[in-house]
Each structure stands twice: as structure tokens, then as C-alpha cells.
mmJSON file of the N, C-alpha and C atoms, coordinates in Angstrom:
{"data_MODEL":{"atom_site":{
"group_PDB":["ATOM","ATOM","ATOM","ATOM","ATOM","ATOM","ATOM","ATOM","ATOM","ATOM","ATOM","ATOM","ATOM","ATOM","ATOM","ATOM","ATOM","ATOM","ATOM","ATOM","ATOM","ATOM","ATOM","ATOM","ATOM","ATOM","ATOM","ATOM","ATOM","ATOM","ATOM","ATOM","ATOM","ATOM","ATOM","ATOM","ATOM","ATOM","ATOM","ATOM","ATOM","ATOM","ATOM","ATOM","ATOM","ATOM","ATOM","ATOM","ATOM","ATOM","ATOM","ATOM","ATOM","ATOM","ATOM","ATOM","ATOM","ATOM","ATOM","ATOM","ATOM","ATOM","ATOM","ATOM","ATOM","ATOM","ATOM","ATOM","ATOM","ATOM","ATOM","ATOM","ATOM","ATOM","ATOM","ATOM","ATOM","ATOM","ATOM","ATOM","ATOM","ATOM","ATOM","ATOM","ATOM","ATOM","ATOM","ATOM","ATOM","ATOM","ATOM","ATOM","ATOM","ATOM","ATOM","ATOM","ATOM","ATOM","ATOM","ATOM","ATOM","ATOM","ATOM","ATOM","ATOM","ATOM","ATOM","ATOM","ATOM","ATOM","ATOM","ATOM","ATOM","ATOM","ATOM","ATOM","ATOM","ATOM","ATOM","ATOM","ATOM","ATOM","ATOM","ATOM","ATOM","ATOM","ATOM","ATOM","ATOM","ATOM","ATOM","ATOM","ATOM","ATOM","ATOM","ATOM","ATOM","ATOM","ATOM","ATOM","ATOM","ATOM","ATOM","ATOM","ATOM","ATOM","ATOM","ATOM","ATOM","ATOM","ATOM","ATOM","ATOM","ATOM","ATOM","ATOM","ATOM","ATOM","ATOM","ATOM","ATOM","ATOM","ATOM","ATOM","ATOM","ATOM","ATOM","ATOM"],
"id":[1,2,3,4,5,6,7,8,9,10,11,12,13,14,15,16,17,18,19,20,21,22,23,24,25,26,27,28,29,30,31,32,33,34,35,36,37,38,39,40,41,42,43,44,45,46,47,48,49,50,51,52,53,54,55,56,57,58,59,60,61,62,63,64,65,66,67,68,69,70,71,72,73,74,75,76,77,78,79,80,81,82,83,84,85,86,87,88,89,90,91,92,93,94,95,96,97,98,99,100,101,102,103,104,105,106,107,108,109,110,111,112,113,114,115,116,117,118,119,120,121,122,123,124,125,126,127,128,129,130,131,132,133,134,135,136,137,138,139,140,141,142,143,144,145,146,147,148,149,150,151,152,153,154,155,156,157,158,159,160,161,162,163,164,165,166,167,168],
"type_symbol":["N","C","C","N","C","C","N","C","C","N","C","C","N","C","C","N","C","C","N","C","C","N","C","C","N","C","C","N","C","C","N","C","C","N","C","C","N","C","C","N","C","C","N","C","C","N","C","C","N","C","C","N","C","C","N","C","C","N","C","C","N","C","C","N","C","C","N","C","C","N","C","C","N","C","C","N","C","C","N","C","C","N","C","C","N","C","C","N","C","C","N","C","C","N","C","C","N","C","C","N","C","C","N","C","C","N","C","C","N","C","C","N","C","C","N","C","C","N","C","C","N","C","C","N","C","C","N","C","C","N","C","C","N","C","C","N","C","C","N","C","C","N","C","C","N","C","C","N","C","C","N","C","C","N","C","C","N","C","C","N","C","C","N","C","C","N","C","C"],
"label_atom_id":["N","CA","C","N","CA","C","N","CA","C","N","CA","C","N","CA","C","N","CA","C","N","CA","C","N","CA","C","N","CA","C","N","CA","C","N","CA","C","N","CA","C","N","CA","C","N","CA","C","N","CA","C","N","CA","C","N","CA","C","N","CA","C","N","CA","C","N","CA","C","N","CA","C","N","CA","C","N","CA","C","N","CA","C","N","CA","C","N","CA","C","N","CA","C","N","CA","C","N","CA","C","N","CA","C","N","CA","C","N","CA","C","N","CA","C","N","CA","C","N","CA","C","N","CA","C","N","CA","C","N","CA","C","N","CA","C","N","CA","C","N","CA","C","N","CA","C","N","CA","C","N","CA","C","N","CA","C","N","CA","C","N","CA","C","N","CA","C","N","CA","C","N","CA","C","N","CA","C","N","CA","C","N","CA","C","N","CA","C","N","CA","C","N","CA","C"],
"label_alt_id":[null,null,null,null,null,null,null,null,null,null,null,null,null,null,null,null,null,null,null,null,null,null,null,null,null,null,null,null,null,null,null,null,null,null,null,null,null,null,null,null,null,null,null,null,null,null,null,null,null,null,null,null,null,null,null,null,null,null,null,null,null,null,null,null,null,null,null,null,null,null,null,null,null,null,null,null,null,null,null,null,null,null,null,null,null,null,null,null,null,null,null,null,null,null,null,null,null,null,null,null,null,null,null,null,null,null,null,null,null,null,null,null,null,null,null,null,null,null,null,null,null,null,null,null,null,null,null,null,null,null,null,null,null,null,null,null,null,null,null,null,null,null,null,null,null,null,null,null,null,null,null,null,null,null,null,null,null,null,null,null,null,null,null,null,null,null,null,null],
"label_comp_id":["UNK","UNK","UNK","UNK","UNK","UNK","UNK","UNK","UNK","UNK","UNK","UNK","UNK","UNK","UNK","UNK","UNK","UNK","UNK","UNK","UNK","UNK","UNK","UNK","UNK","UNK","UNK","UNK","UNK","UNK","UNK","UNK","UNK","UNK","UNK","UNK","UNK","UNK","UNK","UNK","UNK","UNK","UNK","UNK","UNK","UNK","UNK","UNK","UNK","UNK","UNK","UNK","UNK","UNK","UNK","UNK","UNK","UNK","UNK","UNK","UNK","UNK","UNK","UNK","UNK","UNK","UNK","UNK","UNK","UNK","UNK","UNK","UNK","UNK","UNK","UNK","UNK","UNK","UNK","UNK","UNK","UNK","UNK","UNK","UNK","UNK","UNK","UNK","UNK","UNK","UNK","UNK","UNK","UNK","UNK","UNK","UNK","UNK","UNK","UNK","UNK","UNK","UNK","UNK","UNK","UNK","UNK","UNK","UNK","UNK","UNK","UNK","UNK","UNK","UNK","UNK","UNK","UNK","UNK","UNK","UNK","UNK","UNK","UNK","UNK","UNK","UNK","UNK","UNK","UNK","UNK","UNK","UNK","UNK","UNK","UNK","UNK","UNK","UNK","UNK","UNK","UNK","UNK","UNK","UNK","UNK","UNK","UNK","UNK","UNK","UNK","UNK","UNK","UNK","UNK","UNK","UNK","UNK","UNK","UNK","UNK","UNK","UNK","UNK","UNK","UNK","UNK","UNK"],
"label_asym_id":["A","A","A","A","A","A","A","A","A","A","A","A","A","A","A","A","A","A","A","A","A","A","A","A","A","A","A","A","A","A","A","A","A","A","A","A","A","A","A","A","A","A","A","A","A","A","A","A","A","A","A","A","A","A","A","A","A","A","A","A","A","A","A","A","A","A","A","A","A","A","A","A","A","A","A","A","A","A","A","A","A","A","A","A","A","A","A","A","A","A","A","A","A","A","A","A","A","A","A","A","A","A","A","A","A","A","A","A","A","A","A","A","A","A","A","A","A","A","A","A","A","A","A","A","A","A","A","A","A","A","A","A","A","A","A","A","A","A","A","A","A","A","A","A","A","A","A","A","A","A","A","A","A","A","A","A","A","A","A","A","A","A","A","A","A","A","A","A"],
"label_entity_id":["1","1","1","1","1","1","1","1","1","1","1","1","1","1","1","1","1","1","1","1","1","1","1","1","1","1","1","1","1","1","1","1","1","1","1","1","1","1","1","1","1","1","1","1","1","1","1","1","1","1","1","1","1","1","1","1","1","1","1","1","1","1","1","1","1","1","1","1","1","1","1","1","1","1","1","1","1","1","1","1","1","1","1","1","1","1","1","1","1","1","1","1","1","1","1","1","1","1","1","1","1","1","1","1","1","1","1","1","1","1","1","1","1","1","1","1","1","1","1","1","1","1","1","1","1","1","1","1","1","1","1","1","1","1","1","1","1","1","1","1","1","1","1","1","1","1","1","1","1","1","1","1","1","1","1","1","1","1","1","1","1","1","1","1","1","1","1","1"],
"label_seq_id":[1,1,1,2,2,2,3,3,3,4,4,4,5,5,5,6,6,6,7,7,7,8,8,8,9,9,9,10,10,10,11,11,11,12,12,12,13,13,13,14,14,14,15,15,15,16,16,16,17,17,17,18,18,18,19,19,19,20,20,20,21,21,21,22,22,22,23,23,23,24,24,24,25,25,25,26,26,26,27,27,27,28,28,28,29,29,29,30,30,30,31,31,31,32,32,32,33,33,33,34,34,34,35,35,35,36,36,36,37,37,37,38,38,38,39,39,39,40,40,40,41,41,41,42,42,42,43,43,43,44,44,44,45,45,45,46,46,46,47,47,47,48,48,48,49,49,49,50,50,50,51,51,51,52,52,52,53,53,53,54,54,54,55,55,55,56,56,56],
"pdbx_PDB_ins_code":[null,null,null,null,null,null,null,null,null,null,null,null,null,null,null,null,null,null,null,null,null,null,null,null,null,null,null,null,null,null,null,null,null,null,null,null,null,null,null,null,null,null,null,null,null,null,null,null,null,null,null,null,null,null,null,null,null,null,null,null,null,null,null,null,null,null,null,null,null,null,null,null,null,null,null,null,null,null,null,null,null,null,null,null,null,null,null,null,null,null,null,null,null,null,null,null,null,null,null,null,null,null,null,null,null,null,null,null,null,null,null,null,null,null,null,null,null,null,null,null,null,null,null,null,null,null,null,null,null,null,null,null,null,null,null,null,null,null,null,null,null,null,null,null,null,null,null,null,null,null,null,null,null,null,null,null,null,null,null,null,null,null,null,null,null,null,null,null],
"Cartn_x":[10.039,9.719,9.287,10.029,9.698,8.363,8.081,6.81,5.642,5.826,4.779,4.524,5.574,5.443,4.761,5.115,4.523,3.038,2.642,1.239,0.335,0.885,0.087,-0.429,0.25,-0.107,-0.903,-1.214,-1.992,-3.448,-4.34,-5.763,-6.361,-7.091,-7.714,-9.194,-9.954,-11.384,-11.572,-12.454,-12.674,-13.416,-14.056,-14.821,-13.956,-13.272,-12.542,-11.025,-10.524,-9.092,-8.361,-9.085,-8.453,-7.968,-6.951,-6.477,-7.523,-7.689,-8.648,-8.058,-8.906,-8.5,-8.808,-7.807,-7.965,-8.077,-8.981,-9.13,-9.151,-8.375,-8.273,-8.588,-9.376,-9.592,-9.391,-9.753,-9.501,-10.342,-11.477,-12.396,-12.232,-12.144,-12.121,-11.23,-10.971,-10.234,-11.191,-11.372,-12.285,-11.498,-11.726,-11.112,-12.24,-12.147,-13.229,-12.679,-13.435,-13.113,-13.433,-12.567,-12.859,-14.096,-14.478,-15.661,-16.919,-16.792,-17.943,-18.428,-17.607,-18.024,-17.942,-17.023,-16.666,-16.271,-16.664,-16.28,-16.072,-15.039,-14.699,-14.374,-15.0,-14.734,-14.158,-13.059,-12.43,-12.427,-13.038,-13.053,-12.105,-10.898,-9.86,-10.192,-10.764,-11.048,-12.114,-13.031,-14.08,-13.704,-12.701,-12.313,-13.327,-13.958,-15.026,-14.617,-14.943,-14.712,-16.034,-16.502,-17.761,-17.437,-17.975,-17.718,-19.031,-19.046,-20.185,-19.781,-20.371,-20.03,-21.193,-20.892,-21.934,-22.74,-22.082,-22.76,-23.617,-23.322,-24.1,-25.225],
"Cartn_y":[-20.891,-19.621,-18.596,-18.554,-17.609,-17.96,-19.239,-19.677,-19.264,-19.375,-18.995,-17.491,-16.71,-15.264,-14.87,-15.527,-15.242,-15.588,-16.642,-17.061,-16.052,-15.201,-14.181,-13.121,-12.936,-11.899,-12.42,-13.706,-14.292,-14.364,-13.768,-13.795,-15.122,-15.767,-17.059,-17.013,-17.865,-18.002,-18.614,-18.043,-18.614,-19.951,-20.298,-21.543,-22.699,-22.49,-23.602,-23.423,-22.313,-22.015,-21.924,-21.674,-21.418,-19.971,-19.708,-18.338,-17.504,-16.262,-15.368,-14.78,-14.604,-14.017,-12.524,-11.696,-10.247,-9.597,-8.606,-7.771,-6.325,-5.479,-4.086,-3.17,-2.139,-1.089,0.261,1.342,2.671,2.968,2.315,2.617,1.672,0.37,-0.58,-1.779,-2.531,-3.792,-4.889,-5.913,-7.006,-8.287,-8.972,-10.277,-11.277,-12.405,-13.386,-14.797,-15.682,-17.107,-17.684,-18.53,-19.124,-20.023,-20.553,-21.401,-20.603,-19.299,-18.441,-18.395,-18.792,-18.769,-17.382,-16.55,-15.32,-14.253,-13.004,-11.882,-10.653,-9.884,-8.696,-7.566,-6.407,-5.224,-4.139,-3.522,-2.445,-1.173,-0.127,1.18,2.08,2.257,2.993,4.465,5.09,6.522,6.823,5.895,6.076,5.496,4.625,3.955,2.903,2.254,1.291,-0.091,-1.104,-2.502,-3.251,-3.852,-4.589,-6.068,-6.89,-8.331,-9.058,-9.886,-10.753,-12.154,-12.632,-13.945,-14.898,-16.09,-17.078,-16.756,-16.587,-16.2,-17.309,-18.547,-19.644,-20.047],
"Cartn_z":[-27.283,-26.66,-27.709,-28.812,-29.873,-30.515,-30.677,-31.26,-30.365,-29.069,-28.12,-28.163,-28.267,-28.362,-29.664,-30.754,-32.054,-32.077,-31.376,-31.364,-30.654,-29.825,-29.153,-30.117,-31.256,-32.207,-33.397,-33.433,-34.514,-34.072,-34.873,-34.55,-34.997,-34.087,-34.373,-34.025,-34.69,-34.423,-33.038,-32.206,-30.877,-30.904,-32.015,-32.109,-32.601,-33.75,-34.368,-34.347,-33.864,-33.74,-35.074,-36.172,-37.469,-37.501,-38.325,-38.484,-39.2,-38.768,-39.397,-40.671,-41.678,-42.952,-42.882,-43.168,-43.053,-44.422,-44.51,-45.695,-45.221,-45.883,-45.464,-46.635,-46.37,-47.354,-46.662,-47.328,-46.776,-45.538,-45.391,-44.298,-43.113,-43.386,-42.277,-42.567,-41.513,-41.596,-41.14,-41.977,-41.667,-41.501,-40.385,-40.129,-39.968,-40.699,-40.66,-40.642,-40.015,-39.994,-41.372,-41.933,-43.239,-43.22,-42.063,-41.949,-41.608,-41.4,-41.148,-39.712,-38.749,-37.346,-36.717,-37.186,-36.477,-37.49,-37.223,-38.083,-37.211,-37.531,-36.752,-37.711,-37.521,-38.331,-37.435,-37.871,-37.103,-37.94,-37.408,-38.048,-37.266,-37.781,-37.043,-36.872,-37.91,-37.815,-36.769,-36.558,-35.556,-34.202,-34.184,-32.95,-32.52,-33.502,-33.228,-33.721,-32.926,-33.31,-33.171,-34.277,-34.297,-34.435,-33.523,-33.536,-33.776,-34.82,-35.11,-34.675,-33.604,-33.065,-33.316,-33.755,-34.013,-35.246,-36.382,-37.608,-38.2,-37.893,-38.479,-37.579],
"occupancy":[1.0,1.0,1.0,1.0,1.0,1.0,1.0,1.0,1.0,1.0,1.0,1.0,1.0,1.0,1.0,1.0,1.0,1.0,1.0,1.0,1.0,1.0,1.0,1.0,1.0,1.0,1.0,1.0,1.0,1.0,1.0,1.0,1.0,1.0,1.0,1.0,1.0,1.0,1.0,1.0,1.0,1.0,1.0,1.0,1.0,1.0,1.0,1.0,1.0,1.0,1.0,1.0,1.0,1.0,1.0,1.0,1.0,1.0,1.0,1.0,1.0,1.0,1.0,1.0,1.0,1.0,1.0,1.0,1.0,1.0,1.0,1.0,1.0,1.0,1.0,1.0,1.0,1.0,1.0,1.0,1.0,1.0,1.0,1.0,1.0,1.0,1.0,1.0,1.0,1.0,1.0,1.0,1.0,1.0,1.0,1.0,1.0,1.0,1.0,1.0,1.0,1.0,1.0,1.0,1.0,1.0,1.0,1.0,1.0,1.0,1.0,1.0,1.0,1.0,1.0,1.0,1.0,1.0,1.0,1.0,1.0,1.0,1.0,1.0,1.0,1.0,1.0,1.0,1.0,1.0,1.0,1.0,1.0,1.0,1.0,1.0,1.0,1.0,1.0,1.0,1.0,1.0,1.0,1.0,1.0,1.0,1.0,1.0,1.0,1.0,1.0,1.0,1.0,1.0,1.0,1.0,1.0,1.0,1.0,1.0,1.0,1.0,1.0,1.0,1.0,1.0,1.0,1.0],
"B_iso_or_equiv":[0.0,0.0,0.0,0.0,0.0,0.0,0.0,0.0,0.0,0.0,0.0,0.0,0.0,0.0,0.0,0.0,0.0,0.0,0.0,0.0,0.0,0.0,0.0,0.0,0.0,0.0,0.0,0.0,0.0,0.0,0.0,0.0,0.0,0.0,0.0,0.0,0.0,0.0,0.0,0.0,0.0,0.0,0.0,0.0,0.0,0.0,0.0,0.0,0.0,0.0,0.0,0.0,0.0,0.0,0.0,0.0,0.0,0.0,0.0,0.0,0.0,0.0,0.0,0.0,0.0,0.0,0.0,0.0,0.0,0.0,0.0,0.0,0.0,0.0,0.0,0.0,0.0,0.0,0.0,0.0,0.0,0.0,0.0,0.0,0.0,0.0,0.0,0.0,0.0,0.0,0.0,0.0,0.0,0.0,0.0,0.0,0.0,0.0,0.0,0.0,0.0,0.0,0.0,0.0,0.0,0.0,0.0,0.0,0.0,0.0,0.0,0.0,0.0,0.0,0.0,0.0,0.0,0.0,0.0,0.0,0.0,0.0,0.0,0.0,0.0,0.0,0.0,0.0,0.0,0.0,0.0,0.0,0.0,0.0,0.0,0.0,0.0,0.0,0.0,0.0,0.0,0.0,0.0,0.0,0.0,0.0,0.0,0.0,0.0,0.0,0.0,0.0,0.0,0.0,0.0,0.0,0.0,0.0,0.0,0.0,0.0,0.0,0.0,0.0,0.0,0.0,0.0,0.0],
"pdbx_formal_charge":[null,null,null,null,null,null,null,null,null,null,null,null,null,null,null,null,null,null,null,null,null,null,null,null,null,null,null,null,null,null,null,null,null,null,null,null,null,null,null,null,null,null,null,null,null,null,null,null,null,null,null,null,null,null,null,null,null,null,null,null,null,null,null,null,null,null,null,null,null,null,null,null,null,null,null,null,null,null,null,null,null,null,null,null,null,null,null,null,null,null,null,null,null,null,null,null,null,null,null,null,null,null,null,null,null,null,null,null,null,null,null,null,null,null,null,null,null,null,null,null,null,null,null,null,null,null,null,null,null,null,null,null,null,null,null,null,null,null,null,null,null,null,null,null,null,null,null,null,null,null,null,null,null,null,null,null,null,null,null,null,null,null,null,null,null,null,null,null],
"auth_seq_id":[1,1,1,2,2,2,3,3,3,4,4,4,5,5,5,6,6,6,7,7,7,8,8,8,9,9,9,10,10,10,11,11,11,12,12,12,13,13,13,14,14,14,15,15,15,16,16,16,17,17,17,18,18,18,19,19,19,20,20,20,21,21,21,22,22,22,23,23,23,24,24,24,25,25,25,26,26,26,27,27,27,28,28,28,29,29,29,30,30,30,31,31,31,32,32,32,33,33,33,34,34,34,35,35,35,36,36,36,37,37,37,38,38,38,39,39,39,40,40,40,41,41,41,42,42,42,43,43,43,44,44,44,45,45,45,46,46,46,47,47,47,48,48,48,49,49,49,50,50,50,51,51,51,52,52,52,53,53,53,54,54,54,55,55,55,56,56,56],
"auth_comp_id":["UNK","UNK","UNK","UNK","UNK","UNK","UNK","UNK","UNK","UNK","UNK","UNK","UNK","UNK","UNK","UNK","UNK","UNK","UNK","UNK","UNK","UNK","UNK","UNK","UNK","UNK","UNK","UNK","UNK","UNK","UNK","UNK","UNK","UNK","UNK","UNK","UNK","UNK","UNK","UNK","UNK","UNK","UNK","UNK","UNK","UNK","UNK","UNK","UNK","UNK","UNK","UNK","UNK","UNK","UNK","UNK","UNK","UNK","UNK","UNK","UNK","UNK","UNK","UNK","UNK","UNK","UNK","UNK","UNK","UNK","UNK","UNK","UNK","UNK","UNK","UNK","UNK","UNK","UNK","UNK","UNK","UNK","UNK","UNK","UNK","UNK","UNK","UNK","UNK","UNK","UNK","UNK","UNK","UNK","UNK","UNK","UNK","UNK","UNK","UNK","UNK","UNK","UNK","UNK","UNK","UNK","UNK","UNK","UNK","UNK","UNK","UNK","UNK","UNK","UNK","UNK","UNK","UNK","UNK","UNK","UNK","UNK","UNK","UNK","UNK","UNK","UNK","UNK","UNK","UNK","UNK","UNK","UNK","UNK","UNK","UNK","UNK","UNK","UNK","UNK","UNK","UNK","UNK","UNK","UNK","UNK","UNK","UNK","UNK","UNK","UNK","UNK","UNK","UNK","UNK","UNK","UNK","UNK","UNK","UNK","UNK","UNK","UNK","UNK","UNK","UNK","UNK","UNK"],
"auth_asym_id":["A","A","A","A","A","A","A","A","A","A","A","A","A","A","A","A","A","A","A","A","A","A","A","A","A","A","A","A","A","A","A","A","A","A","A","A","A","A","A","A","A","A","A","A","A","A","A","A","A","A","A","A","A","A","A","A","A","A","A","A","A","A","A","A","A","A","A","A","A","A","A","A","A","A","A","A","A","A","A","A","A","A","A","A","A","A","A","A","A","A","A","A","A","A","A","A","A","A","A","A","A","A","A","A","A","A","A","A","A","A","A","A","A","A","A","A","A","A","A","A","A","A","A","A","A","A","A","A","A","A","A","A","A","A","A","A","A","A","A","A","A","A","A","A","A","A","A","A","A","A","A","A","A","A","A","A","A","A","A","A","A","A","A","A","A","A","A","A"],
"auth_atom_id":["N","CA","C","N","CA","C","N","CA","C","N","CA","C","N","CA","C","N","CA","C","N","CA","C","N","CA","C","N","CA","C","N","CA","C","N","CA","C","N","CA","C","N","CA","C","N","CA","C","N","CA","C","N","CA","C","N","CA","C","N","CA","C","N","CA","C","N","CA","C","N","CA","C","N","CA","C","N","CA","C","N","CA","C","N","CA","C","N","CA","C","N","CA","C","N","CA","C","N","CA","C","N","CA","C","N","CA","C","N","CA","C","N","CA","C","N","CA","C","N","CA","C","N","CA","C","N","CA","C","N","CA","C","N","CA","C","N","CA","C","N","CA","C","N","CA","C","N","CA","C","N","CA","C","N","CA","C","N","CA","C","N","CA","C","N","CA","C","N","CA","C","N","CA","C","N","CA","C","N","CA","C","N","CA","C","N","CA","C","N","CA","C","N","CA","C"],
"pdbx_PDB_model_num":[1,1,1,1,1,1,1,1,1,1,1,1,1,1,1,1,1,1,1,1,1,1,1,1,1,1,1,1,1,1,1,1,1,1,1,1,1,1,1,1,1,1,1,1,1,1,1,1,1,1,1,1,1,1,1,1,1,1,1,1,1,1,1,1,1,1,1,1,1,1,1,1,1,1,1,1,1,1,1,1,1,1,1,1,1,1,1,1,1,1,1,1,1,1,1,1,1,1,1,1,1,1,1,1,1,1,1,1,1,1,1,1,1,1,1,1,1,1,1,1,1,1,1,1,1,1,1,1,1,1,1,1,1,1,1,1,1,1,1,1,1,1,1,1,1,1,1,1,1,1,1,1,1,1,1,1,1,1,1,1,1,1,1,1,1,1,1,1]
}}}
């Protein structure tokens, strides 16, 4: 039960189901698939989320 609850908060690639690698700086937070399938940028100050799907 706890494992199932924990899996809800882990971001995964919609193509290959690998965990996304996150990088954070002062402006944005970037989450990307290690295989390059998916990338997501979140700009908190602007309230904007940009999703790049199907990068290859």
C-alpha cells in the first residue's frame, strides 16, 4: 500500500516509464527522460509549464 502511494509522486516518462531526472536553478525546474523521450520545464514565478513530448 505504501509503495503504491509513493509511486503516485514519482515522475516517469510516458514513453518508456523511466524515472525523470530533475535539475533546478533559480529560474526553472527541468525534468527530462534519460533516453531523451520527454522533457518538462516549470517556471514557478510565471506559473508556466512547458512540455516537450516526442523529442526524438
